[in-house]
C-alpha positions in Angstrom: 58.4 80.9 126.1 60.4 78.0 127.4 57.4 75.7 127.1 57.0 76.7 123.4 60.7 76.1 122.8 60.5 72.7 124.4 57.6 71.8 122.2 59.6 72.9 119.2 57.1 75.6 118.2 58.3 77.7 115.3 56.3 80.8 116.2 56.1 81.9 119.8 53.2 84.2 120.6 52.7 86.2 123.8 55.6 84.8 125.9 55.4 87.9 128.2 51.8 87.2 129.2 51.0 90.9 128.6 48.0 89.9 126.5 46.3 86.6 126.0 47.4 84.5 123.1 43.8 84.7 121.7 44.3 88.5 121.4 47.6 88.1 119.7 46.0 85.7 117.2 43.2 88.2 116.4 45.8 91.0 115.9 47.8 88.8 113.5 44.6 87.9 111.6 43.7 91.6 111.3 47.2 92.6 110.3 47.2 89.9 107.5 44.0 91.3 106.3 45.6 94.8 106.1 47.6 93.3 103.2 44.8 91.3 101.7 42.2 94.1 101.9 44.7 96.8 101.0 44.2 98.7 104.2 46.9 100.9 105.8 49.6 99.1 107.8 48.6 98.7 111.4 45.1 99.8 110.5 43.8 98.9 114.0 45.2 102.3 115.1 44.1 104.2 112.0 41.1 106.6 112.6 39.2 105.1 109.7 39.5 101.5 111.0 39.9 101.7 114.8 36.2 101.2 115.4 36.0 98.4 112.9 38.9 96.7 114.7 37.1 97.1 118.0 34.0 95.5 116.5 36.1 92.7 115.1 37.5 92.0 118.6 34.0 92.0 120.0 32.9 89.4 117.4 30.6 91.8 115.6 
């Protein structure tokens, strides 16, 4: 997090190193498409979309 602050980054992703930044970016992309595609909020956990999210993460 401190490196991001030093760079003057506006958005700071994944400062706790719990998941890689790449995964955070994919989750953000998917969540934005929840709005664009009129899916339920946090659809990655919704039973109708969970498998689609997993395929998205796998690059399918």
